[in-house]
All heavy atoms as a GROMACS GRO file, in nm:
protein
  602
    1MET      N    1 -11.086  -6.686   3.128
    1MET     CA    2 -10.974  -6.627   3.056
    1MET      C    3 -11.002  -6.481   3.021
    1MET      O    4 -10.920  -6.394   3.048
    1MET     CB    5 -10.949  -6.711   2.930
    1MET     CG    6 -10.853  -6.649   2.835
    1MET     SD    7 -10.687  -6.701   2.875
    1MET     CE    8 -10.599  -6.626   2.745
    2VAL      N    9 -11.119  -6.455   2.960
    2VAL     CA   10 -11.154  -6.318   2.921
    2VAL      C   11 -11.172  -6.232   3.045
    2VAL      O   12 -11.131  -6.116   3.048
    2VAL     CB   13 -11.280  -6.317   2.833
    2VAL    CG1   14 -11.326  -6.176   2.807
    2VAL    CG2   15 -11.254  -6.391   2.703
    3LYS      N   16 -11.230  -6.292   3.148
    3LYS     CA   17 -11.253  -6.218   3.271
    3LYS      C   18 -11.120  -6.177   3.336
    3LYS      O   19 -11.106  -6.065   3.384
    3LYS     CB   20 -11.337  -6.302   3.367
    3LYS     CG   21 -11.385  -6.228   3.487
    3LYS     CD   22 -11.479  -6.312   3.570
    3LYS     CE   23 -11.532  -6.232   3.685
    3LYS     NZ   24 -11.626  -6.310   3.766
    4SER      N   25 -11.023  -6.265   3.335
    4SER     CA   26 -10.893  -6.231   3.394
    4SER      C   27 -10.820  -6.127   3.309
    4SER      O   28 -10.752  -6.038   3.363
    4SER     CB   29 -10.807  -6.356   3.412
    4SER     OG   30 -10.774  -6.412   3.285
    5LEU      N   31 -10.833  -6.134   3.176
    5LEU     CA   32 -10.773  -6.033   3.089
    5LEU      C   33 -10.838  -5.897   3.112
    5LEU      O   34 -10.770  -5.794   3.115
    5LEU     CB   35 -10.786  -6.073   2.943
    5LEU     CG   36 -10.692  -6.182   2.894
    5LEU    CD1   37 -10.724  -6.221   2.752
    5LEU    CD2   38 -10.548  -6.138   2.906
    6ASN      N   39 -10.970  -5.898   3.128
    6ASN     CA   40 -11.041  -5.773   3.154
    6ASN      C   41 -10.998  -5.714   3.287
    6ASN      O   42 -10.979  -5.593   3.300
    6ASN     CB   43 -11.192  -5.796   3.150
    6ASN     CG   44 -11.270  -5.667   3.157
    6ASN    OD1   45 -11.219  -5.562   3.123
    6ASN    ND2   46 -11.394  -5.676   3.204
    7ALA      N   47 -10.982  -5.797   3.387
    7ALA     CA   48 -10.939  -5.748   3.518
    7ALA      C   49 -10.797  -5.691   3.510
    7ALA      O   50 -10.767  -5.586   3.569
    7ALA     CB   51 -10.945  -5.861   3.621
    8ALA      N   52 -10.709  -5.758   3.437
    8ALA     CA   53 -10.572  -5.709   3.422
    8ALA      C   54 -10.570  -5.576   3.346
    8ALA      O   55 -10.498  -5.484   3.382
    8ALA     CB   56 -10.487  -5.813   3.350
    9PHE      N   57 -10.651  -5.566   3.241
    9PHE     CA   58 -10.659  -5.443   3.163
    9PHE      C   59 -10.711  -5.328   3.249
    9PHE      O   60 -10.658  -5.218   3.246
    9PHE     CB   61 -10.751  -5.464   3.042
    9PHE     CG   62 -10.763  -5.343   2.954
    9PHE    CD1   63 -10.667  -5.315   2.859
    9PHE    CD2   64 -10.872  -5.258   2.966
    9PHE    CE1   65 -10.678  -5.204   2.778
    9PHE    CE2   66 -10.883  -5.146   2.886
    9PHE     CZ   67 -10.785  -5.119   2.792
   10THR      N   68 -10.814  -5.356   3.328
   10THR     CA   69 -10.872  -5.254   3.415
   10THR      C   70 -10.771  -5.209   3.519
   10THR      O   71 -10.757  -5.090   3.547
   10THR     CB   72 -10.999  -5.308   3.482
   10THR    OG1   73 -11.091  -5.347   3.382
   10THR    CG2   74 -11.061  -5.204   3.573
   11ARG      N   75 -10.699  -5.305   3.577
   11ARG     CA   76 -10.598  -5.272   3.677
   11ARG      C   77 -10.486  -5.186   3.616
   11ARG      O   78 -10.434  -5.096   3.680
   11ARG     CB   79 -10.540  -5.401   3.734
   11ARG     CG   80 -10.531  -5.407   3.881
   11ARG     CD   81 -10.470  -5.535   3.938
   11ARG     NE   82 -10.398  -5.622   3.849
   11ARG     CZ   83 -10.445  -5.737   3.798
   11ARG    NH1   84 -10.567  -5.777   3.827
   11ARG    NH2   85 -10.371  -5.811   3.720
   12LEU      N   86 -10.452  -5.215   3.492
   12LEU     CA   87 -10.341  -5.145   3.428
   12LEU      C   88 -10.380  -5.004   3.383
   12LEU      O   89 -10.301  -4.910   3.395
   12LEU     CB   90 -10.292  -5.226   3.308
   12LEU     CG   91 -10.167  -5.177   3.238
   12LEU    CD1   92 -10.048  -5.178   3.334
   12LEU    CD2   93 -10.138  -5.264   3.118
   13PHE      N   94 -10.501  -4.990   3.331
   13PHE     CA   95 -10.538  -4.862   3.268
   13PHE      C   96 -10.643  -4.781   3.342
   13PHE      O   97 -10.683  -4.676   3.294
   13PHE     CB   98 -10.587  -4.887   3.125
   13PHE     CG   99 -10.478  -4.932   3.033
   13PHE    CD1  100 -10.469  -5.063   2.992
   13PHE    CD2  101 -10.382  -4.841   2.991
   13PHE    CE1  102 -10.368  -5.104   2.908
   13PHE    CE2  103 -10.279  -4.882   2.908
   13PHE     CZ  104 -10.272  -5.014   2.866
   14ASP      N  105 -10.688  -4.825   3.455
   14ASP     CA  106 -10.788  -4.750   3.530
   14ASP      C  107 -10.718  -4.653   3.625
   14ASP      O  108 -10.716  -4.673   3.746
   14ASP     CB  109 -10.880  -4.845   3.606
   14ASP     CG  110 -10.999  -4.773   3.665
   14ASP    OD1  111 -11.034  -4.664   3.616
   14ASP    OD2  112 -11.059  -4.827   3.760
   15ARG      N  113 -10.661  -4.551   3.569
   15ARG     CA  114 -10.588  -4.451   3.645
   15ARG      C  115 -10.640  -4.313   3.607
   15ARG      O  116 -10.587  -4.247   3.519
   15ARG     CB  117 -10.438  -4.457   3.614
   15ARG     CG  118 -10.376  -4.593   3.632
   15ARG     CD  119 -10.333  -4.612   3.776
   15ARG     NE  120 -10.259  -4.736   3.788
   15ARG     CZ  121 -10.299  -4.837   3.861
   15ARG    NH1  122 -10.411  -4.830   3.927
   15ARG    NH2  123 -10.227  -4.946   3.868
   16PRO      N  124 -10.747  -4.266   3.673
   16PRO     CA  125 -10.804  -4.136   3.634
   16PRO      C  126 -10.706  -4.020   3.656
   16PRO      O  127 -10.705  -3.925   3.579
   16PRO     CB  128 -10.927  -4.121   3.721
   16PRO     CG  129 -10.915  -4.223   3.828
   16PRO     CD  130 -10.823  -4.328   3.779
   17ASP      N  131 -10.620  -4.029   3.756
   17ASP     CA  132 -10.524  -3.920   3.779
   17ASP      C  133 -10.420  -3.913   3.667
   17ASP      O  134 -10.380  -3.805   3.627
   17ASP     CB  135 -10.456  -3.938   3.914
   17ASP     CG  136 -10.549  -3.912   4.030
   17ASP    OD1  137 -10.650  -3.842   4.008
   17ASP    OD2  138 -10.521  -3.961   4.141
   18ALA      N  139 -10.378  -4.028   3.617
   18ALA     CA  140 -10.282  -4.029   3.507
   18ALA      C  141 -10.345  -3.973   3.381
   18ALA      O  142 -10.280  -3.900   3.305
   18ALA     CB  143 -10.231  -4.171   3.482
   19GLY      N  144 -10.472  -4.002   3.359
   19GLY     CA  145 -10.542  -3.948   3.243
   19GLY      C  146 -10.556  -3.796   3.253
   19GLY      O  147 -10.536  -3.725   3.154
   20LYS      N  148 -10.586  -3.748   3.371
   20LYS     CA  149 -10.597  -3.603   3.390
   20LYS      C  150 -10.462  -3.536   3.371
   20LYS      O  151 -10.454  -3.427   3.313
   20LYS     CB  152 -10.652  -3.573   3.530
   20LYS     CG  153 -10.797  -3.612   3.546
   20LYS     CD  154 -10.841  -3.592   3.690
   20LYS     CE  155 -10.978  -3.649   3.713
   20LYS     NZ  156 -11.016  -3.642   3.856
   21LEU      N  157 -10.356  -3.600   3.416
   21LEU     CA  158 -10.222  -3.544   3.399
   21LEU      C  159 -10.187  -3.536   3.250
   21LEU      O  160 -10.137  -3.434   3.203
   21LEU     CB  161 -10.119  -3.629   3.472
   21LEU     CG  162  -9.972  -3.588   3.451
   21LEU    CD1  163  -9.947  -3.449   3.508
   21LEU    CD2  164  -9.879  -3.691   3.512
   22ALA      N  165 -10.215  -3.643   3.177
   22ALA     CA  166 -10.185  -3.644   3.033
   22ALA      C  167 -10.265  -3.536   2.962
   22ALA      O  168 -10.212  -3.466   2.874
   22ALA     CB  169 -10.215  -3.781   2.974
   23LEU      N  170 -10.390  -3.519   2.999
   23LEU     CA  171 -10.473  -3.416   2.938
   23LEU      C  172 -10.421  -3.277   2.971
   23LEU      O  173 -10.412  -3.190   2.884
   23LEU     CB  174 -10.618  -3.432   2.983
   23LEU     CG  175 -10.722  -3.344   2.918
   23LEU    CD1  176 -10.727  -3.372   2.768
   23LEU    CD2  177 -10.857  -3.368   2.980
   24ARG      N  178 -10.384  -3.254   3.096
   24ARG     CA  179 -10.331  -3.124   3.137
   24ARG      C  180 -10.202  -3.092   3.064
   24ARG      O  181 -10.182  -2.980   3.014
   24ARG     CB  182 -10.304  -3.121   3.288
   24ARG     CG  183 -10.424  -3.098   3.373
   24ARG     CD  184 -10.389  -3.058   3.516
   24ARG     NE  185 -10.257  -3.093   3.562
   24ARG     CZ  186 -10.231  -3.187   3.651
   24ARG    NH1  187 -10.327  -3.260   3.702
   24ARG    NH2  188 -10.108  -3.209   3.690
   25LEU      N  189 -10.112  -3.190   3.054
   25LEU     CA  190  -9.984  -3.166   2.987
   25LEU      C  191 -10.002  -3.139   2.838
   25LEU      O  192  -9.938  -3.051   2.782
   25LEU     CB  193  -9.890  -3.286   3.008
   25LEU     CG  194  -9.839  -3.307   3.149
   25LEU    CD1  195  -9.756  -3.435   3.156
   25LEU    CD2  196  -9.760  -3.189   3.197
   26THR      N  197 -10.091  -3.214   2.775
   26THR     CA  198 -10.114  -3.196   2.632
   26THR      C  199 -10.180  -3.062   2.603
   26THR      O  200 -10.132  -2.984   2.520
   26THR     CB  201 -10.203  -3.310   2.578
   26THR    OG1  202 -10.139  -3.435   2.606
   26THR    CG2  203 -10.226  -3.296   2.430
   27PHE      N  204 -10.288  -3.033   2.671
   27PHE     CA  205 -10.362  -2.909   2.648
   27PHE      C  206 -10.278  -2.787   2.685
   27PHE      O  207 -10.267  -2.691   2.608
   27PHE     CB  208 -10.492  -2.912   2.728
   27PHE     CG  209 -10.580  -2.793   2.706
   27PHE    CD1  210 -10.644  -2.775   2.585
   27PHE    CD2  211 -10.598  -2.700   2.806
   27PHE    CE1  212 -10.725  -2.666   2.564
   27PHE    CE2  213 -10.679  -2.590   2.786
   27PHE     CZ  214 -10.742  -2.573   2.664
   28GLY      N  215 -10.214  -2.792   2.800
   28GLY     CA  216 -10.130  -2.681   2.843
   28GLY      C  217 -10.010  -2.660   2.753
   28GLY      O  218  -9.974  -2.548   2.721
   29GLY      N  219  -9.950  -2.769   2.708
   29GLY     CA  220  -9.836  -2.759   2.618
   29GLY      C  221  -9.872  -2.698   2.484
   29GLY      O  222  -9.799  -2.614   2.431
   30LEU      N  223  -9.985  -2.740   2.428
   30LEU     CA  224 -10.028  -2.683   2.300
   30LEU      C  225 -10.060  -2.535   2.312
   30LEU      O  226 -10.027  -2.455   2.224
   30LEU     CB  227 -10.149  -2.760   2.247
   30LEU     CG  228 -10.118  -2.901   2.198
   30LEU    CD1  229 -10.247  -2.974   2.164
   30LEU    CD2  230 -10.025  -2.899   2.080
   31MET      N  231 -10.125  -2.496   2.420
   31MET     CA  232 -10.153  -2.354   2.440
   31MET      C  233 -10.024  -2.275   2.460
   31MET      O  234 -10.011  -2.163   2.411
   31MET     CB  235 -10.245  -2.334   2.561
   31MET     CG  236 -10.388  -2.368   2.536
   31MET     SD  237 -10.492  -2.343   2.682
   31MET     CE  238 -10.475  -2.170   2.711
   32LEU      N  239  -9.930  -2.334   2.529
   32LEU     CA  240  -9.804  -2.267   2.556
   32LEU      C  241  -9.725  -2.244   2.428
   32LEU      O  242  -9.657  -2.142   2.414
   32LEU     CB  243  -9.722  -2.348   2.656
   32LEU     CG  244  -9.615  -2.278   2.735
   32LEU    CD1  245  -9.673  -2.157   2.808
   32LEU    CD2  246  -9.553  -2.373   2.834
   33PHE      N  247  -9.733  -2.336   2.331
   33PHE     CA  248  -9.665  -2.315   2.202
   33PHE      C  249  -9.718  -2.190   2.133
   33PHE      O  250  -9.641  -2.115   2.074
   33PHE     CB  251  -9.683  -2.436   2.111
   33PHE     CG  252  -9.593  -2.551   2.145
   33PHE    CD1  253  -9.644  -2.678   2.158
   33PHE    CD2  254  -9.457  -2.532   2.163
   33PHE    CE1  255  -9.563  -2.785   2.189
   33PHE    CE2  256  -9.374  -2.638   2.194
   33PHE     CZ  257  -9.427  -2.764   2.206
   34HIS      N  258  -9.848  -2.167   2.141
   34HIS     CA  259  -9.905  -2.046   2.082
   34HIS      C  260  -9.854  -1.922   2.156
   34HIS      O  261  -9.828  -1.819   2.094
   34HIS     CB  262 -10.058  -2.050   2.086
   34HIS     CG  263 -10.115  -2.147   1.989
   34HIS    ND1  264 -10.134  -2.117   1.858
   34HIS    CD2  265 -10.159  -2.274   2.005
   34HIS    CE1  266 -10.187  -2.220   1.795
   34HIS    NE2  267 -10.202  -2.317   1.884
   35GLY      N  268  -9.843  -1.931   2.286
   35GLY     CA  269  -9.794  -1.818   2.364
   35GLY      C  270  -9.649  -1.786   2.334
   35GLY      O  271  -9.610  -1.669   2.329
   36VAL      N  272  -9.567  -1.888   2.312
   36VAL     CA  273  -9.427  -1.865   2.279
   36VAL      C  274  -9.417  -1.792   2.146
   36VAL      O  275  -9.333  -1.703   2.128
   36VAL     CB  276  -9.349  -1.998   2.277
   36VAL    CG1  277  -9.211  -1.982   2.216
   36VAL    CG2  278  -9.338  -2.055   2.417
   37ALA      N  279  -9.502  -1.825   2.051
   37ALA     CA  280  -9.504  -1.754   1.922
   37ALA      C  281  -9.540  -1.607   1.943
   37ALA      O  282  -9.484  -1.519   1.875
   37ALA     CB  283  -9.602  -1.820   1.827
   38LYS      N  284  -9.630  -1.579   2.034
   38LYS     CA  285  -9.667  -1.440   2.063
   38LYS      C  286  -9.550  -1.365   2.128
   38LYS      O  287  -9.530  -1.247   2.104
   38LYS     CB  288  -9.790  -1.432   2.154
   38LYS     CG  289  -9.915  -1.497   2.101
   38LYS     CD  290  -9.964  -1.434   1.975
   38LYS     CE  291 -10.096  -1.490   1.929
   38LYS     NZ  292 -10.106  -1.633   1.908
   39ILE      N  293  -9.472  -1.435   2.211
   39ILE     CA  294  -9.356  -1.372   2.274
   39ILE      C  295  -9.252  -1.339   2.167
   39ILE      O  296  -9.192  -1.231   2.168
   39ILE     CB  297  -9.296  -1.462   2.384
   39ILE    CG1  298  -9.389  -1.465   2.505
   39ILE    CG2  299  -9.158  -1.414   2.425
   39ILE    CD1  300  -9.345  -1.560   2.613
   40GLN      N  301  -9.230  -1.431   2.074
   40GLN     CA  302  -9.128  -1.411   1.973
   40GLN      C  303  -9.166  -1.304   1.871
   40GLN      O  304  -9.082  -1.227   1.827
   40GLN     CB  305  -9.100  -1.542   1.899
   40GLN     CG  306  -9.033  -1.645   1.985
   40GLN     CD  307  -9.020  -1.778   1.915
   40GLN    OE1  308  -9.082  -1.802   1.813
   40GLN    NE2  309  -8.937  -1.866   1.971
   41HIS      N  310  -9.294  -1.300   1.832
   41HIS     CA  311  -9.336  -1.211   1.724
   41HIS      C  312  -9.418  -1.092   1.773
   41HIS      O  313  -9.450  -1.004   1.693
   41HIS     CB  314  -9.416  -1.288   1.619
   41HIS     CG  315  -9.339  -1.403   1.561
   41HIS    ND1  316  -9.229  -1.386   1.482
   41HIS    CD2  317  -9.356  -1.536   1.574
   41HIS    CE1  318  -9.182  -1.504   1.447
   41HIS    NE2  319  -9.257  -1.597   1.502
   42GLY      N  320  -9.455  -1.089   1.898
   42GLY     CA  321  -9.529  -0.977   1.953
   42GLY      C  322  -9.679  -0.987   1.927
   42GLY      O  323  -9.727  -1.076   1.855
   43VAL      N  324  -9.752  -0.895   1.987
   43VAL     CA  325  -9.898  -0.894   1.974
   43VAL      C  326  -9.945  -0.771   1.897
   43VAL      O  327 -10.061  -0.732   1.908
   43VAL     CB  328  -9.967  -0.901   2.112
   43VAL    CG1  329  -9.944  -1.035   2.178
   43VAL    CG2  330  -9.922  -0.787   2.201
   44GLY      N  331  -9.855  -0.712   1.820
   44GLY     CA  332  -9.890  -0.591   1.746
   44GLY      C  333 -10.005  -0.611   1.648
   44GLY      O  334 -10.092  -0.526   1.635
   45TRP      N  335 -10.007  -0.725   1.581
   45TRP     CA  336 -10.115  -0.750   1.486
   45TRP      C  337 -10.249  -0.767   1.554
   45TRP      O  338 -10.352  -0.730   1.498
   45TRP     CB  339 -10.081  -0.870   1.397
   45TRP     CG  340 -10.070  -1.000   1.472
   45TRP    CD1  341  -9.963  -1.048   1.540
   45TRP    CD2  342 -10.174  -1.096   1.487
   45TRP    NE1  343  -9.993  -1.169   1.597
   45TRP    CE2  344 -10.123  -1.201   1.565
   45TRP    CE3  345 -10.305  -1.104   1.443
   45TRP    CZ2  346 -10.197  -1.312   1.598
   45TRP    CZ3  347 -10.379  -1.216   1.475
   45TRP    CH2  348 -10.325  -1.319   1.553
   46ILE      N  349 -10.247  -0.819   1.677
   46ILE     CA  350 -10.372  -0.830   1.752
   46ILE      C  351 -10.418  -0.691   1.795
   46ILE      O  352 -10.537  -0.659   1.789
   46ILE     CB  353 -10.354  -0.923   1.874
   46ILE    CG1  354 -10.319  -1.064   1.829
   46ILE    CG2  355 -10.479  -0.925   1.960
   46ILE    CD1  356 -10.282  -1.158   1.940
   47ALA      N  357 -10.324  -0.608   1.839
   47ALA     CA  358 -10.358  -0.471   1.879
   47ALA      C  359 -10.415  -0.393   1.761
   47ALA      O  360 -10.512  -0.317   1.778
   47ALA     CB  361 -10.235  -0.401   1.935
   48ASP      N  362 -10.358  -0.411   1.642
   48ASP     CA  363 -10.411  -0.344   1.522
   48ASP      C  364 -10.553  -0.388   1.493
   48ASP      O  365 -10.640  -0.306   1.461
   48ASP     CB  366 -10.321  -0.372   1.402
   48ASP     CG  367 -10.184  -0.309   1.415
   48ASP    OD1  368 -10.171  -0.213   1.495
   48ASP    OD2  369 -10.091  -0.355   1.346
   49ALA      N  370 -10.579  -0.518   1.503
   49ALA     CA  371 -10.714  -0.569   1.477
   49ALA      C  372 -10.813  -0.516   1.579
   49ALA      O  373 -10.928  -0.484   1.544
   49ALA     CB  374 -10.713  -0.721   1.478
   50LEU      N  375 -10.771  -0.504   1.704
   50LEU     CA  376 -10.859  -0.450   1.807
   50LEU      C  377 -10.890  -0.303   1.782
   50LEU      O  378 -11.004  -0.259   1.799
   50LEU     CB  379 -10.796  -0.468   1.946
   50LEU     CG  380 -10.794  -0.610   2.000
   50LEU    CD1  381 -10.706  -0.617   2.123
   50LEU    CD2  382 -10.934  -0.658   2.030
   51GLN      N  383 -10.790  -0.228   1.741
   51GLN     CA  384 -10.811  -0.086   1.714
   51GLN      C  385 -10.904  -0.065   1.595
   51GLN      O  386 -10.983   0.028   1.593
   51GLN     CB  387 -10.678  -0.015   1.690
   51GLN     CG  388 -10.601   0.009   1.817
   51GLN     CD  389 -10.468   0.079   1.791
   51GLN    OE1  390 -10.414   0.072   1.682
   51GLN    NE2  391 -10.417   0.145   1.894
   52GLN      N  392 -10.897  -0.152   1.497
   52GLN     CA  393 -10.987  -0.142   1.383
   52GLN      C  394 -11.132  -0.164   1.424
   52GLN      O  395 -11.224  -0.111   1.361
   52GLN     CB  396 -10.949  -0.243   1.275
   52GLN     CG  397 -10.822  -0.208   1.202
   52GLN     CD  398 -10.783  -0.317   1.103
   52GLN    OE1  399 -10.849  -0.420   1.092
   52GLN    NE2  400 -10.674  -0.294   1.031
   53GLN      N  401 -11.152  -0.240   1.531
   53GLN     CA  402 -11.286  -0.266   1.580
   53GLN      C  403 -11.330  -0.163   1.684
   53GLN      O  404 -11.439  -0.174   1.741
   53GLN     CB  405 -11.295  -0.407   1.640
   53GLN     CG  406 -11.270  -0.517   1.541
   53GLN     CD  407 -11.373  -0.518   1.430
   53GLN    OE1  408 -11.492  -0.497   1.453
   53GLN    NE2  409 -11.328  -0.540   1.307
   54GLY      N  410 -11.244  -0.065   1.712
   54GLY     CA  411 -11.279   0.040   1.806
   54GLY      C  412 -11.249   0.007   1.951
   54GLY      O  413 -11.299   0.073   2.042
   55LEU      N  414 -11.168  -0.095   1.975
   55LEU     CA  415 -11.132  -0.134   2.111
   55LEU      C  416 -10.992  -0.083   2.144
   55LEU      O  417 -10.910  -0.063   2.053
   55LEU     CB  418 -11.137  -0.286   2.124
   55LEU     CG  419 -11.276  -0.348   2.106
   55LEU    CD1  420 -11.263  -0.498   2.094
   55LEU    CD2  421 -11.365  -0.312   2.222
   56PRO      N  422 -10.961  -0.064   2.271
   56PRO     CA  423 -10.826  -0.018   2.306
   56PRO      C  424 -10.721  -0.128   2.280
   56PRO      O  425 -10.747  -0.247   2.298
   56PRO     CB  426 -10.835   0.014   2.454
   56PRO     CG  427 -10.957  -0.054   2.503
   56PRO     CD  428 -11.049  -0.073   2.387
   57ALA      N  429 -10.604  -0.085   2.238
   57ALA     CA  430 -10.498  -0.179   2.198
   57ALA      C  431 -10.439  -0.255   2.316
   57ALA      O  432 -10.386  -0.364   2.298
   57ALA     CB  433 -10.389  -0.104   2.124
   58PHE      N  434 -10.448  -0.201   2.437
   58PHE     CA  435 -10.385  -0.268   2.552
   58PHE      C  436 -10.452  -0.402   2.583
   58PHE      O  437 -10.392  -0.485   2.652
   58PHE     CB  438 -10.384  -0.178   2.676
   58PHE     CG  439 -10.517  -0.161   2.742
   58PHE    CD1  440 -10.560  -0.251   2.838
   58PHE    CD2  441 -10.600  -0.055   2.708
   58PHE    CE1  442 -10.682  -0.235   2.900
   58PHE    CE2  443 -10.722  -0.039   2.769
   58PHE     CZ  444 -10.764  -0.129   2.865
   59ILE      N  445 -10.571  -0.424   2.532
   59ILE     CA  446 -10.639  -0.552   2.554
   59ILE      C  447 -10.558  -0.667   2.493
   59ILE      O  448 -10.564  -0.780   2.539
   59ILE     CB  449 -10.782  -0.549   2.498
   59ILE    CG1  450 -10.865  -0.446   2.574
   59ILE    CG2  451 -10.849  -0.685   2.506
   59ILE    CD1  452 -11.004  -0.427   2.517
   60ALA      N  453 -10.480  -0.637   2.391
   60ALA     CA  454 -10.399  -0.740   2.325
   60ALA      C  455 -10.300  -0.805   2.421
   60ALA      O  456 -10.262  -0.920   2.402
   60ALA     CB  457 -10.325  -0.680   2.206
   61TYR      N  458 -10.261  -0.734   2.524
   61TYR     CA  459 -10.166  -0.791   2.619
   61TYR      C  460 -10.231  -0.896   2.709
   61TYR      O  461 -10.162  -0.970   2.778
   61TYR     CB  462 -10.097  -0.682   2.699
   61TYR     CG  463 -10.007  -0.601   2.611
   61TYR    CD1  464 -10.048  -0.478   2.560
   61TYR    CD2  465  -9.883  -0.649   2.574
   61TYR    CE1  466  -9.967  -0.406   2.475
   61TYR    CE2  467  -9.800  -0.577   2.489
   61TYR     CZ  468  -9.843  -0.456   2.440
   61TYR     OH  469  -9.762  -0.385   2.354
   62GLY      N  470 -10.361  -0.906   2.705
   62GLY     CA  471 -10.430  -1.016   2.772
   62GLY      C  472 -10.399  -1.150   2.709
   62GLY      O  473 -10.416  -1.254   2.771
   63VAL      N  474 -10.350  -1.146   2.586
   63VAL     CA  475 -10.308  -1.269   2.518
   63VAL      C  476 -10.196  -1.336   2.597
   63VAL      O  477 -10.190  -1.458   2.606
   63VAL     CB  478 -10.264  -1.238   2.374
   63VAL    CG1  479 -10.194  -1.356   2.309
   63VAL    CG2  480 -10.382  -1.192   2.292
   64TYR      N  481 -10.107  -1.256   2.653
   64TYR     CA  482  -9.999  -1.313   2.732
   64TYR      C  483 -10.054  -1.389   2.854
   64TYR      O  484 -10.003  -1.494   2.889
   64TYR     CB  485  -9.902  -1.205   2.778
   64TYR     CG  486  -9.818  -1.149   2.667
   64TYR    CD1  487  -9.814  -1.014   2.641
   64TYR    CD2  488  -9.742  -1.232   2.586
   64TYR    CE1  489  -9.736  -0.962   2.540
   64TYR    CE2  490  -9.665  -1.182   2.484
   64TYR     CZ  491  -9.662  -1.046   2.460
   64TYR     OH  492  -9.585  -0.996   2.360
   65VAL      N  493 -10.156  -1.333   2.914
   65VAL     CA  494 -10.217  -1.402   3.029
   65VAL      C  495 -10.284  -1.531   2.983
   65VAL      O  496 -10.267  -1.636   3.044
   65VAL     CB  497 -10.320  -1.310   3.100
   65VAL    CG1  498 -10.394  -1.386   3.206
   65VAL    CG2  499 -10.251  -1.188   3.157
   66GLY      N  500 -10.357  -1.523   2.872
   66GLY     CA  501 -10.432  -1.638   2.825
   66GLY      C  502 -10.348  -1.747   2.761
   66GLY      O  503 -10.388  -1.863   2.762
   67GLU      N  504 -10.232  -1.711   2.706
   67GLU     CA  505 -10.154  -1.811   2.635
   67GLU      C  506 -10.018  -1.839   2.699
   67GLU      O  507  -9.944  -1.923   2.649
   67GLU     CB  508 -10.134  -1.768   2.490
   67GLU     CG  509 -10.262  -1.773   2.412
   67GLU     CD  510 -10.244  -1.746   2.264
   67GLU    OE1  511 -10.131  -1.714   2.222
   67GLU    OE2  512 -10.343  -1.756   2.191
   68ILE      N  513  -9.985  -1.771   2.807
   68ILE     CA  514  -9.861  -1.802   2.879
   68ILE      C  515  -9.891  -1.841   3.024
   68ILE      O  516  -9.859  -1.951   3.068
   68ILE     CB  517  -9.763  -1.682   2.878
   68ILE    CG1  518  -9.725  -1.644   2.737
   68ILE    CG2  519  -9.639  -1.712   2.960
   68ILE    CD1  520  -9.643  -1.745   2.664
   69LEU      N  521  -9.955  -1.752   3.096
   69LEU     CA  522  -9.979  -1.776   3.238
   69LEU      C  523 -10.081  -1.888   3.261
   69LEU      O  524 -10.058  -1.979   3.342
   69LEU     CB  525 -10.025  -1.647   3.306
   69LEU     CG  526 -10.048  -1.654   3.456
   69LEU    CD1  527  -9.918  -1.688   3.527
   69LEU    CD2  528 -10.103  -1.523   3.508
   70ALA      N  529 -10.192  -1.885   3.189
   70ALA     CA  530 -10.297  -1.986   3.208
   70ALA      C  531 -10.247  -2.127   3.175
   70ALA      O  532 -10.272  -2.220   3.254
   70ALA     CB  533 -10.420  -1.950   3.125
   71PRO      N  534 -10.175  -2.150   3.064
   71PRO     CA  535 -10.126  -2.286   3.040
   71PRO      C  536 -10.026  -2.334   3.145
   71PRO      O  537 -10.024  -2.452   3.177
   71PRO     CB  538 -10.058  -2.276   2.904
   71PRO     CG  539 -10.116  -2.160   2.839
   71PRO     CD  540 -10.153  -2.065   2.948
   72ILE      N  541  -9.945  -2.243   3.196
   72ILE     CA  542  -9.851  -2.284   3.301
   72ILE      C  543  -9.928  -2.330   3.424
   72ILE      O  544  -9.895  -2.432   3.485
   72ILE     CB  545  -9.753  -2.169   3.334
   72ILE    CG1  546  -9.656  -2.150   3.218
   72ILE    CG2  547  -9.677  -2.198   3.464
   72ILE    CD1  548  -9.569  -2.027   3.232
   73LEU      N  549 -10.032  -2.257   3.459
   73LEU     CA  550 -10.114  -2.297   3.574
   73LEU      C  551 -10.187  -2.428   3.548
   73LEU      O  552 -10.204  -2.510   3.638
   73LEU     CB  553 -10.214  -2.186   3.608
   73LEU     CG  554 -10.153  -2.056   3.661
   73LEU    CD1  555 -10.263  -1.951   3.681
   73LEU    CD2  556 -10.078  -2.080   3.789
   74ILE      N  557 -10.231  -2.449   3.422
   74ILE     CA  558 -10.298  -2.575   3.387
   74ILE      C  559 -10.201  -2.692   3.400
   74ILE      O  560 -10.235  -2.797   3.456
   74ILE     CB  561 -10.357  -2.567   3.245
   74ILE    CG1  562 -10.477  -2.473   3.244
   74ILE    CG2  563 -10.396  -2.705   3.193
   74ILE    CD1  564 -10.529  -2.441   3.105
   75VAL      N  565 -10.080  -2.676   3.348
   75VAL     CA  566  -9.980  -2.784   3.355
   75VAL      C  567  -9.946  -2.815   3.501
   75VAL      O  568  -9.932  -2.932   3.538
   75VAL     CB  569  -9.854  -2.746   3.275
   75VAL    CG1  570  -9.738  -2.840   3.306
   75VAL    CG2  571  -9.884  -2.747   3.127
   76LEU      N  572  -9.937  -2.713   3.582
   76LEU     CA  573  -9.906  -2.734   3.724
   76LEU      C  574 -10.025  -2.789   3.802
   76LEU      O  575 -10.007  -2.838   3.913
   76LEU     CB  576  -9.860  -2.602   3.787
   76LEU     CG  577  -9.726  -2.550   3.737
   76LEU    CD1  578  -9.696  -2.415   3.802
   76LEU    CD2  579  -9.614  -2.649   3.766
   77GLY      N  580 -10.142  -2.781   3.744
   77GLY     CA  581 -10.261  -2.833   3.812
   77GLY      C  582 -10.326  -2.735   3.905
   77GLY      O  583 -10.406  -2.773   3.989
   78LEU      N  584 -10.295  -2.608   3.890
   78LEU     CA  585 -10.358  -2.504   3.972
   78LEU      C  586 -10.477  -2.446   3.899
   78LEU      O  587 -10.469  -2.420   3.779
   78LEU     CB  588 -10.257  -2.393   4.004
   78LEU     CG  589 -10.131  -2.440   4.078
   78LEU    CD1  590 -10.033  -2.328   4.088
   78LEU    CD2  591 -10.168  -2.491   4.214
   79PHE      N  592 -10.583  -2.422   3.969
   79PHE     CA  593 -10.705  -2.367   3.913
   79PHE      C  594 -10.757  -2.455   3.803
   79PHE      O  595 -10.803  -2.424   3.704
   79PHE     CB  596 -10.686  -2.222   3.867
   79PHE     CG  597 -10.638  -2.133   3.977
   79PHE    CD1  598 -10.510  -2.085   3.981
   79PHE    CD2  599 -10.722  -2.099   4.080
   79PHE    CE1  600 -10.466  -2.005   4.083
   79PHE    CE2  601 -10.679  -2.019   4.184
   79PHE     CZ  602 -10.552  -1.972   4.185
   0.00000   0.00000   0.00000
């Protein structure tokens, strides 16, 4: 009885591709929410913080790559 239940459970939930998909969608979606906030409110505060540390302000636009482009590629399964 237990052996047949274990076999049924394994057959039902032993899907590594489905687990990877769920992880990609969750992680990419959460990162994308942060990126959408940056699109709505801008990255000016990040540029100000970078300038205070003596770095060029244009580095702040890398946030768009890290929080918009990268999550989209993660959700799609590229790279």
